[in-house]
PDB file of N, CA, C and O in Angstrom:
ATOM      1  N   MET A   1     -18.753   7.905  -8.157  1.00  0.00           N
ATOM      2  CA  MET A   1     -17.330   7.825  -7.680  1.00  0.00           C
ATOM      3  C   MET A   1     -16.333   7.830  -8.879  1.00  0.00           C
ATOM      4  O   MET A   1     -16.387   7.071  -9.847  1.00  0.00           O
ATOM      5  N   ALA A   2     -15.484   8.737  -8.671  1.00  0.00           N
ATOM      6  CA  ALA A   2     -14.527   9.167  -9.521  1.00  0.00           C
ATOM      7  C   ALA A   2     -13.330   8.146  -9.223  1.00  0.00           C
ATOM      8  O   ALA A   2     -13.211   7.660  -8.098  1.00  0.00           O
ATOM      9  N   PHE A   3     -12.431   7.829 -10.282  1.00  0.00           N
ATOM     10  CA  PHE A   3     -11.271   6.705 -10.452  1.00  0.00           C
ATOM     11  C   PHE A   3     -10.365   7.609 -10.289  1.00  0.00           C
ATOM     12  O   PHE A   3     -10.580   8.664 -10.885  1.00  0.00           O
ATOM     13  N   ASN A   4      -9.246   7.526  -9.562  1.00  0.00           N
ATOM     14  CA  ASN A   4      -8.163   7.897  -9.284  1.00  0.00           C
ATOM     15  C   ASN A   4      -6.832   7.127  -9.420  1.00  0.00           C
ATOM     16  O   ASN A   4      -6.510   6.209  -8.666  1.00  0.00           O
ATOM     17  N   PRO A   5      -6.058   7.603 -10.495  1.00  0.00           N
ATOM     18  CA  PRO A   5      -5.034   6.508 -11.034  1.00  0.00           C
ATOM     19  C   PRO A   5      -3.801   6.485  -9.645  1.00  0.00           C
ATOM     20  O   PRO A   5      -3.552   7.363  -8.820  1.00  0.00           O
ATOM     21  N   ILE A   6      -3.264   5.232  -9.806  1.00  0.00           N
ATOM     22  CA  ILE A   6      -2.473   5.245  -8.733  1.00  0.00           C
ATOM     23  C   ILE A   6      -0.814   5.503  -9.100  1.00  0.00           C
ATOM     24  O   ILE A   6      -0.345   5.040 -10.140  1.00  0.00           O
ATOM     25  N   LEU A   7      -0.119   6.158  -8.296  1.00  0.00           N
ATOM     26  CA  LEU A   7       0.815   7.070  -8.836  1.00  0.00           C
ATOM     27  C   LEU A   7       2.063   5.945  -8.388  1.00  0.00           C
ATOM     28  O   LEU A   7       2.515   5.701  -7.269  1.00  0.00           O
ATOM     29  N   ILE A   8       2.385   5.426  -9.605  1.00  0.00           N
ATOM     30  CA  ILE A   8       3.493   4.349  -9.538  1.00  0.00           C
ATOM     31  C   ILE A   8       4.818   5.100 -10.325  1.00  0.00           C
ATOM     32  O   ILE A   8       4.617   5.546 -11.454  1.00  0.00           O
ATOM     33  N   ASP A   9       6.031   5.217  -9.774  1.00  0.00           N
ATOM     34  CA  ASP A   9       7.189   5.682 -10.522  1.00  0.00           C
ATOM     35  C   ASP A   9       8.391   3.877 -10.534  1.00  0.00           C
ATOM     36  O   ASP A   9       9.179   3.507  -9.664  1.00  0.00           O
ATOM     37  N   LYS A  10       8.106   3.337 -11.579  1.00  0.00           N
ATOM     38  CA  LYS A  10       9.108   2.090 -11.462  1.00  0.00           C
ATOM     39  C   LYS A  10      10.175   2.577 -11.570  1.00  0.00           C
ATOM     40  O   LYS A  10      10.972   2.119 -10.752  1.00  0.00           O
ATOM     41  N   GLU A  11      10.808   3.760 -12.609  1.00  0.00           N
ATOM     42  CA  GLU A  11      12.220   3.739 -12.426  1.00  0.00           C
ATOM     43  C   GLU A  11      12.548   4.198 -10.997  1.00  0.00           C
ATOM     44  O   GLU A  11      13.633   3.689 -10.715  1.00  0.00           O
ATOM     45  N   ASN A  12      12.257   4.670 -10.339  1.00  0.00           N
ATOM     46  CA  ASN A  12      12.497   5.147  -9.152  1.00  0.00           C
ATOM     47  C   ASN A  12      11.873   4.114  -7.875  1.00  0.00           C
ATOM     48  O   ASN A  12      12.096   4.456  -6.714  1.00  0.00           O
ATOM     49  N   LEU A  13      11.166   2.971  -8.126  1.00  0.00           N
ATOM     50  CA  LEU A  13      10.611   2.023  -7.548  1.00  0.00           C
ATOM     51  C   LEU A  13       9.872   2.820  -6.167  1.00  0.00           C
ATOM     52  O   LEU A  13      10.180   2.439  -5.037  1.00  0.00           O
ATOM     53  N   THR A  14       8.815   4.023  -6.379  1.00  0.00           N
ATOM     54  CA  THR A  14       8.061   4.406  -5.263  1.00  0.00           C
ATOM     55  C   THR A  14       6.396   4.146  -5.588  1.00  0.00           C
ATOM     56  O   THR A  14       6.007   3.734  -6.681  1.00  0.00           O
ATOM     57  N   LEU A  15       5.891   4.321  -4.954  1.00  0.00           N
ATOM     58  CA  LEU A  15       4.373   4.398  -4.888  1.00  0.00           C
ATOM     59  C   LEU A  15       3.776   5.341  -4.122  1.00  0.00           C
ATOM     60  O   LEU A  15       3.673   5.106  -2.918  1.00  0.00           O
ATOM     61  N   TYR A  16       3.296   6.516  -4.630  1.00  0.00           N
ATOM     62  CA  TYR A  16       2.802   7.699  -3.811  1.00  0.00           C
ATOM     63  C   TYR A  16       4.247   8.334  -2.879  1.00  0.00           C
ATOM     64  O   TYR A  16       4.197   8.920  -1.797  1.00  0.00           O
ATOM     65  N   GLY A  17       5.328   8.043  -3.587  1.00  0.00           N
ATOM     66  CA  GLY A  17       6.456   8.711  -2.724  1.00  0.00           C
ATOM     67  C   GLY A  17       6.975   7.568  -1.839  1.00  0.00           C
ATOM     68  O   GLY A  17       8.104   7.716  -1.369  1.00  0.00           O
ATOM     69  N   VAL A  18       6.384   6.595  -1.590  1.00  0.00           N
ATOM     70  CA  VAL A  18       6.793   5.395  -0.663  1.00  0.00           C
ATOM     71  C   VAL A  18       7.668   4.680  -1.505  1.00  0.00           C
ATOM     72  O   VAL A  18       7.264   4.284  -2.598  1.00  0.00           O
ATOM     73  N   ILE A  19       9.397   4.363  -0.932  1.00  0.00           N
ATOM     74  CA  ILE A  19      10.282   3.586  -1.640  1.00  0.00           C
ATOM     75  C   ILE A  19       9.801   2.252  -1.339  1.00  0.00           C
ATOM     76  O   ILE A  19       9.164   1.874  -0.355  1.00  0.00           O
ATOM     77  N   PHE A  20      10.262   1.518  -2.475  1.00  0.00           N
ATOM     78  CA  PHE A  20      10.112   0.154  -2.566  1.00  0.00           C
ATOM     79  C   PHE A  20      11.318  -0.699  -2.615  1.00  0.00           C
ATOM     80  O   PHE A  20      11.963  -0.243  -3.558  1.00  0.00           O
ATOM     81  N   PRO A  21      11.770  -1.389  -2.262  1.00  0.00           N
ATOM     82  CA  PRO A  21      12.982  -2.237  -2.271  1.00  0.00           C
ATOM     83  C   PRO A  21      13.397  -3.124  -3.827  1.00  0.00           C
ATOM     84  O   PRO A  21      14.534  -3.527  -4.072  1.00  0.00           O
ATOM     85  N   ASP A  22      12.226  -3.294  -4.737  1.00  0.00           N
ATOM     86  CA  ASP A  22      12.436  -4.336  -5.299  1.00  0.00           C
ATOM     87  C   ASP A  22      11.152  -3.911  -6.234  1.00  0.00           C
ATOM     88  O   ASP A  22      10.296  -3.346  -5.553  1.00  0.00           O
ATOM     89  N   ILE A  23      10.788  -4.041  -7.664  1.00  0.00           N
ATOM     90  CA  ILE A  23       9.923  -4.117  -8.693  1.00  0.00           C
ATOM     91  C   ILE A  23       8.580  -5.002  -8.168  1.00  0.00           C
ATOM     92  O   ILE A  23       7.434  -4.564  -8.272  1.00  0.00           O
ATOM     93  N   ASP A  24       8.901  -6.272  -7.607  1.00  0.00           N
ATOM     94  CA  ASP A  24       7.674  -7.079  -7.431  1.00  0.00           C
ATOM     95  C   ASP A  24       7.240  -6.879  -6.232  1.00  0.00           C
ATOM     96  O   ASP A  24       6.093  -7.286  -6.052  1.00  0.00           O
ATOM     97  N   THR A  25       7.962  -6.195  -4.976  1.00  0.00           N
ATOM     98  CA  THR A  25       7.331  -5.931  -3.751  1.00  0.00           C
ATOM     99  C   THR A  25       6.425  -4.646  -4.223  1.00  0.00           C
ATOM    100  O   THR A  25       5.281  -4.582  -3.773  1.00  0.00           O
ATOM    101  N   LEU A  26       6.862  -3.680  -5.059  1.00  0.00           N
ATOM    102  CA  LEU A  26       6.232  -2.660  -5.346  1.00  0.00           C
ATOM    103  C   LEU A  26       4.898  -3.559  -6.380  1.00  0.00           C
ATOM    104  O   LEU A  26       3.801  -3.728  -5.849  1.00  0.00           O
ATOM    105  N   THR A  27       5.047  -3.878  -7.281  1.00  0.00           N
ATOM    106  CA  THR A  27       3.916  -4.291  -8.171  1.00  0.00           C
ATOM    107  C   THR A  27       2.872  -5.218  -7.069  1.00  0.00           C
ATOM    108  O   THR A  27       1.689  -4.880  -7.042  1.00  0.00           O
ATOM    109  N   LYS A  28       3.199  -6.056  -6.422  1.00  0.00           N
ATOM    110  CA  LYS A  28       2.095  -6.703  -5.551  1.00  0.00           C
ATOM    111  C   LYS A  28       1.549  -5.538  -4.200  1.00  0.00           C
ATOM    112  O   LYS A  28       0.395  -5.687  -3.798  1.00  0.00           O
ATOM    113  N   THR A  29       2.219  -4.680  -3.708  1.00  0.00           N
ATOM    114  CA  THR A  29       1.390  -3.671  -3.260  1.00  0.00           C
ATOM    115  C   THR A  29       0.765  -2.694  -4.189  1.00  0.00           C
ATOM    116  O   THR A  29      -0.156  -2.019  -3.730  1.00  0.00           O
ATOM    117  N   ALA A  30       1.180  -2.487  -5.626  1.00  0.00           N
ATOM    118  CA  ALA A  30       0.274  -1.804  -5.957  1.00  0.00           C
ATOM    119  C   ALA A  30      -1.458  -2.275  -6.494  1.00  0.00           C
ATOM    120  O   ALA A  30      -2.494  -1.631  -6.658  1.00  0.00           O
ATOM    121  N   ASN A  31      -1.112  -3.597  -6.628  1.00  0.00           N
ATOM    122  CA  ASN A  31      -1.931  -4.599  -6.831  1.00  0.00           C
ATOM    123  C   ASN A  31      -3.247  -4.565  -5.602  1.00  0.00           C
ATOM    124  O   ASN A  31      -4.462  -4.429  -5.745  1.00  0.00           O
ATOM    125  N   ALA A  32      -2.587  -4.710  -4.650  1.00  0.00           N
ATOM    126  CA  ALA A  32      -3.255  -4.467  -3.119  1.00  0.00           C
ATOM    127  C   ALA A  32      -4.088  -3.724  -3.287  1.00  0.00           C
ATOM    128  O   ALA A  32      -5.309  -3.873  -3.342  1.00  0.00           O
ATOM    129  N   ILE A  33      -3.078  -2.352  -3.436  1.00  0.00           N
ATOM    130  CA  ILE A  33      -4.025  -0.939  -2.884  1.00  0.00           C
ATOM    131  C   ILE A  33      -5.001  -0.765  -4.140  1.00  0.00           C
ATOM    132  O   ILE A  33      -5.966  -0.074  -3.814  1.00  0.00           O
ATOM    133  N   GLY A  34      -5.055  -1.229  -5.634  1.00  0.00           N
ATOM    134  CA  GLY A  34      -5.722  -1.010  -6.436  1.00  0.00           C
ATOM    135  C   GLY A  34      -7.068  -2.143  -6.332  1.00  0.00           C
ATOM    136  O   GLY A  34      -8.185  -1.910  -6.794  1.00  0.00           O
ATOM    137  N   SER A  35      -6.817  -2.932  -5.883  1.00  0.00           N
ATOM    138  CA  SER A  35      -8.072  -3.777  -5.297  1.00  0.00           C
ATOM    139  C   SER A  35      -8.878  -3.275  -4.068  1.00  0.00           C
ATOM    140  O   SER A  35     -10.007  -3.671  -3.782  1.00  0.00           O
ATOM    141  N   ASN A  36      -8.097  -2.276  -3.318  1.00  0.00           N
ATOM    142  CA  ASN A  36      -8.926  -1.785  -2.122  1.00  0.00           C
ATOM    143  C   ASN A  36      -9.342  -0.814  -2.462  1.00  0.00           C
ATOM    144  O   ASN A  36     -10.295  -0.502  -1.748  1.00  0.00           O
ATOM    145  N   MET A  37      -9.078   0.114  -3.453  1.00  0.00           N
ATOM    146  CA  MET A  37      -9.413   1.394  -3.784  1.00  0.00           C
ATOM    147  C   MET A  37     -10.988   1.438  -4.485  1.00  0.00           C
ATOM    148  O   MET A  37     -11.859   2.308  -4.491  1.00  0.00           O
ATOM    149  N   PHE A  38     -10.880  -0.396  -5.263  1.00  0.00           N
ATOM    150  CA  PHE A  38     -12.527  -0.608  -5.556  1.00  0.00           C
ATOM    151  C   PHE A  38     -13.505  -0.584  -4.749  1.00  0.00           C
ATOM    152  O   PHE A  38     -14.681  -0.490  -5.102  1.00  0.00           O
ATOM    153  N   GLU A  39     -13.027  -0.683  -3.359  1.00  0.00           N
ATOM    154  CA  GLU A  39     -13.713  -0.826  -2.252  1.00  0.00           C
ATOM    155  C   GLU A  39     -14.216   0.725  -1.173  1.00  0.00           C
ATOM    156  O   GLU A  39     -15.077   0.878  -0.307  1.00  0.00           O
ATOM    157  N   GLY A  40     -13.329   1.512  -1.695  1.00  0.00           N
ATOM    158  CA  GLY A  40     -13.360   3.144  -1.351  1.00  0.00           C
ATOM    159  C   GLY A  40     -11.842   3.236  -0.463  1.00  0.00           C
ATOM    160  O   GLY A  40     -11.761   4.204   0.293  1.00  0.00           O
ATOM    161  N   PHE A  41     -10.751   2.374  -0.506  1.00  0.00           N
ATOM    162  CA  PHE A  41      -9.885   2.878   0.011  1.00  0.00           C
ATOM    163  C   PHE A  41      -9.155   4.092  -0.437  1.00  0.00           C
ATOM    164  O   PHE A  41      -9.101   4.040  -1.665  1.00  0.00           O
ATOM    165  N   GLU A  42      -8.569   5.160   0.008  1.00  0.00           N
ATOM    166  CA  GLU A  42      -7.763   6.313  -0.569  1.00  0.00           C
ATOM    167  C   GLU A  42      -6.183   6.051   0.308  1.00  0.00           C
ATOM    168  O   GLU A  42      -5.852   6.260   1.475  1.00  0.00           O
ATOM    169  N   PRO A  43      -5.554   5.578  -0.718  1.00  0.00           N
ATOM    170  CA  PRO A  43      -4.111   5.521  -0.163  1.00  0.00           C
ATOM    171  C   PRO A  43      -3.597   6.651   0.418  1.00  0.00           C
ATOM    172  O   PRO A  43      -3.751   7.697  -0.213  1.00  0.00           O
ATOM    173  N   THR A  44      -2.900   6.701   1.691  1.00  0.00           N
ATOM    174  CA  THR A  44      -2.035   7.852   2.145  1.00  0.00           C
ATOM    175  C   THR A  44      -0.630   6.833   2.421  1.00  0.00           C
ATOM    176  O   THR A  44      -0.594   5.615   2.597  1.00  0.00           O
ATOM    177  N   PRO A  45       0.486   7.836   2.385  1.00  0.00           N
ATOM    178  CA  PRO A  45       1.771   7.133   2.309  1.00  0.00           C
ATOM    179  C   PRO A  45       1.830   6.314   3.484  1.00  0.00           C
ATOM    180  O   PRO A  45       2.523   5.309   3.325  1.00  0.00           O
ATOM    181  N   LYS A  46       1.292   6.449   4.655  1.00  0.00           N
ATOM    182  CA  LYS A  46       1.393   5.701   5.608  1.00  0.00           C
ATOM    183  C   LYS A  46       0.756   4.298   5.747  1.00  0.00           C
ATOM    184  O   LYS A  46       1.176   3.412   6.491  1.00  0.00           O
ATOM    185  N   GLY A  47      -0.375   4.217   4.884  1.00  0.00           N
ATOM    186  CA  GLY A  47      -1.276   2.903   4.656  1.00  0.00           C
ATOM    187  C   GLY A  47      -0.331   2.402   3.550  1.00  0.00           C
ATOM    188  O   GLY A  47      -0.114   1.192   3.620  1.00  0.00           O
ATOM    189  N   ILE A  48       0.146   2.911   2.764  1.00  0.00           N
ATOM    190  CA  ILE A  48       1.042   2.115   1.727  1.00  0.00           C
ATOM    191  C   ILE A  48       2.252   1.344   2.304  1.00  0.00           C
ATOM    192  O   ILE A  48       2.651   0.231   1.959  1.00  0.00           O
ATOM    193  N   GLU A  49       2.808   2.252   3.356  1.00  0.00           N
ATOM    194  CA  GLU A  49       3.946   1.919   4.234  1.00  0.00           C
ATOM    195  C   GLU A  49       3.503   0.393   4.804  1.00  0.00           C
ATOM    196  O   GLU A  49       4.107  -0.650   4.552  1.00  0.00           O
ATOM    197  N   ILE A  50       2.225   0.536   5.684  1.00  0.00           N
ATOM    198  CA  ILE A  50       1.839  -0.682   6.091  1.00  0.00           C
ATOM    199  C   ILE A  50       1.497  -2.094   5.251  1.00  0.00           C
ATOM    200  O   ILE A  50       1.625  -3.259   5.626  1.00  0.00           O
ATOM    201  N   ILE A  51       1.063  -1.613   4.107  1.00  0.00           N
ATOM    202  CA  ILE A  51       0.694  -2.959   2.951  1.00  0.00           C
ATOM    203  C   ILE A  51       1.665  -3.152   2.134  1.00  0.00           C
ATOM    204  O   ILE A  51       1.460  -3.948   1.218  1.00  0.00           O
ATOM    205  N   ARG A  52       2.849  -2.556   2.220  1.00  0.00           N
ATOM    206  CA  ARG A  52       3.980  -2.735   1.575  1.00  0.00           C
ATOM    207  C   ARG A  52       4.806  -3.519   2.842  1.00  0.00           C
ATOM    208  O   ARG A  52       5.508  -4.420   2.383  1.00  0.00           O
ATOM    209  N   ASP A  53       4.875  -3.427   3.967  1.00  0.00           N
ATOM    210  CA  ASP A  53       5.327  -4.129   5.268  1.00  0.00           C
ATOM    211  C   ASP A  53       4.971  -5.108   5.441  1.00  0.00           C
ATOM    212  O   ASP A  53       5.740  -5.907   5.976  1.00  0.00           O
ATOM    213  N   TYR A  54       3.524  -5.555   5.041  1.00  0.00           N
ATOM    214  CA  TYR A  54       2.859  -7.042   5.123  1.00  0.00           C
ATOM    215  C   TYR A  54       3.234  -7.916   4.005  1.00  0.00           C
ATOM    216  O   TYR A  54       3.521  -9.105   4.146  1.00  0.00           O
ATOM    217  N   VAL A  55       3.215  -7.120   2.605  1.00  0.00           N
ATOM    218  CA  VAL A  55       3.835  -7.588   1.794  1.00  0.00           C
ATOM    219  C   VAL A  55       5.161  -8.188   1.902  1.00  0.00           C
ATOM    220  O   VAL A  55       5.334  -9.238   1.282  1.00  0.00           O
ATOM    221  N   MET A  56       6.083  -7.727   2.549  1.00  0.00           N
ATOM    222  CA  MET A  56       7.572  -7.817   2.912  1.00  0.00           C
ATOM    223  C   MET A  56       7.621  -8.801   4.245  1.00  0.00           C
ATOM    224  O   MET A  56       8.637  -9.218   4.800  1.00  0.00           O
ATOM    225  N   SER A  57       6.263  -9.051   4.598  1.00  0.00           N
ATOM    226  CA  SER A  57       6.808  -9.988   5.762  1.00  0.00           C
ATOM    227  C   SER A  57       7.215  -9.295   7.092  1.00  0.00           C
ATOM    228  O   SER A  57       7.411  -9.937   8.124  1.00  0.00           O
ATOM    229  N   LYS A  58       7.330  -7.944   7.004  1.00  0.00           N
ATOM    230  CA  LYS A  58       7.685  -7.367   8.151  1.00  0.00           C
ATOM    231  C   LYS A  58       6.742  -7.245   8.984  1.00  0.00           C
ATOM    232  O   LYS A  58       6.987  -7.132  10.185  1.00  0.00           O
ATOM    233  N   ILE A  59       5.774  -7.246   8.609  1.00  0.00           N
ATOM    234  CA  ILE A  59       4.381  -7.239   9.923  1.00  0.00           C
ATOM    235  C   ILE A  59       3.194  -8.740   9.601  1.00  0.00           C
ATOM    236  O   ILE A  59       2.884  -9.098   8.465  1.00  0.00           O
ATOM    237  N   THR A  60       2.797  -9.279  10.632  1.00  0.00           N
ATOM    238  CA  THR A  60       1.848  -9.884  10.722  1.00  0.00           C
ATOM    239  C   THR A  60       0.528  -9.735   9.973  1.00  0.00           C
ATOM    240  O   THR A  60       0.282  -8.611   9.537  1.00  0.00           O
ATOM    241  N   ILE A  61      -0.401 -10.759   9.751  1.00  0.00           N
ATOM    242  CA  ILE A  61      -1.808 -10.483   9.523  1.00  0.00           C
ATOM    243  C   ILE A  61      -2.377  -9.783  10.343  1.00  0.00           C
ATOM    244  O   ILE A  61      -3.173  -8.884  10.073  1.00  0.00           O
ATOM    245  N   SER A  62      -1.837 -10.308  11.997  1.00  0.00           N
ATOM    246  CA  SER A  62      -2.552  -9.606  12.995  1.00  0.00           C
ATOM    247  C   SER A  62      -2.135  -8.319  13.173  1.00  0.00           C
ATOM    248  O   SER A  62      -2.885  -7.431  13.578  1.00  0.00           O
ATOM    249  N   ASP A  63      -0.709  -8.125  12.829  1.00  0.00           N
ATOM    250  CA  ASP A  63      -0.536  -7.000  13.302  1.00  0.00           C
ATOM    251  C   ASP A  63      -1.001  -5.841  12.094  1.00  0.00           C
ATOM    252  O   ASP A  63      -0.768  -4.635  12.173  1.00  0.00           O
ATOM    253  N   LEU A  64      -1.565  -6.386  11.203  1.00  0.00           N
ATOM    254  CA  LEU A  64      -2.255  -5.871   9.985  1.00  0.00           C
ATOM    255  C   LEU A  64      -3.505  -5.322  10.278  1.00  0.00           C
ATOM    256  O   LEU A  64      -3.933  -4.223   9.926  1.00  0.00           O
ATOM    257  N   ILE A  65      -4.041  -6.157  10.935  1.00  0.00           N
ATOM    258  CA  ILE A  65      -5.537  -5.661  11.551  1.00  0.00           C
ATOM    259  C   ILE A  65      -5.680  -5.201  12.327  1.00  0.00           C
ATOM    260  O   ILE A  65      -6.855  -4.872  12.489  1.00  0.00           O
ATOM    261  N   CYS A  66      -4.654  -4.773  13.479  1.00  0.00           N
ATOM    262  CA  CYS A  66      -5.051  -4.248  14.641  1.00  0.00           C
ATOM    263  C   CYS A  66      -4.172  -2.953  14.048  1.00  0.00           C
ATOM    264  O   CYS A  66      -4.109  -2.177  15.002  1.00  0.00           O
ATOM    265  N   LEU A  67      -3.587  -2.466  13.108  1.00  0.00           N
ATOM    266  CA  LEU A  67      -3.531  -1.403  12.611  1.00  0.00           C
ATOM    267  C   LEU A  67      -4.289  -0.740  11.557  1.00  0.00           C
ATOM    268  O   LEU A  67      -4.127   0.330  10.970  1.00  0.00           O
ATOM    269  N   ILE A  68      -5.201  -1.705  11.474  1.00  0.00           N
ATOM    270  CA  ILE A  68      -6.316  -1.266  10.465  1.00  0.00           C
ATOM    271  C   ILE A  68      -7.554  -0.581  11.484  1.00  0.00           C
ATOM    272  O   ILE A  68      -8.101   0.516  11.380  1.00  0.00           O
ATOM    273  N   GLU A  69      -7.750  -1.596  12.430  1.00  0.00           N
ATOM    274  CA  GLU A  69      -8.444  -1.118  13.710  1.00  0.00           C
ATOM    275  C   GLU A  69      -8.237  -0.049  14.271  1.00  0.00           C
ATOM    276  O   GLU A  69      -9.223   0.617  14.586  1.00  0.00           O
ATOM    277  N   LYS A  70      -6.842   0.472  14.587  1.00  0.00           N
ATOM    278  CA  LYS A  70      -6.456   1.706  14.931  1.00  0.00           C
ATOM    279  C   LYS A  70      -6.694   2.845  14.025  1.00  0.00           C
ATOM    280  O   LYS A  70      -6.660   3.981  14.496  1.00  0.00           O
ATOM    281  N   ARG A  71      -6.966   2.627  12.591  1.00  0.00           N
ATOM    282  CA  ARG A  71      -6.708   3.131  11.560  1.00  0.00           C
ATOM    283  C   ARG A  71      -5.649   3.908  11.384  1.00  0.00           C
ATOM    284  O   ARG A  71      -5.794   5.093  11.082  1.00  0.00           O
ATOM    285  N   SER A  72      -4.460   3.356  11.546  1.00  0.00           N
ATOM    286  CA  SER A  72      -3.047   3.794  11.745  1.00  0.00           C
ATOM    287  C   SER A  72      -2.555   4.224  10.526  1.00  0.00           C
ATOM    288  O   SER A  72      -1.468   4.792  10.415  1.00  0.00           O
ATOM    289  N   TYR A  73      -3.684   3.858   9.129  1.00  0.00           N
ATOM    290  CA  TYR A  73      -2.780   4.023   8.054  1.00  0.00           C
ATOM    291  C   TYR A  73      -3.276   5.489   7.465  1.00  0.00           C
ATOM    292  O   TYR A  73      -2.950   5.687   6.295  1.00  0.00           O
ATOM    293  N   ALA A  74      -4.043   6.574   8.141  1.00  0.00           N
ATOM    294  CA  ALA A  74      -4.216   7.597   7.795  1.00  0.00           C
ATOM    295  C   ALA A  74      -3.280   8.742   8.337  1.00  0.00           C
ATOM    296  O   ALA A  74      -3.449   9.904   7.967  1.00  0.00           O
TER     297      ALA A  74
END
């Protein structure tokens, strides 16, 4: 398995081009994505938006599970 770096732009607060409101949310989301990448997760902008929204409490864990089951992150 090849390692792919996480594309973080702290200056512009983006992760794979997805915009974040602050460095704390960016860092927490990057950490979650990095952990999941070890399990085979391949980040997409939509997937990053979903994780960001969960980290920001815009969606619940139930919403997150539903989106994952529907493969809405692709």
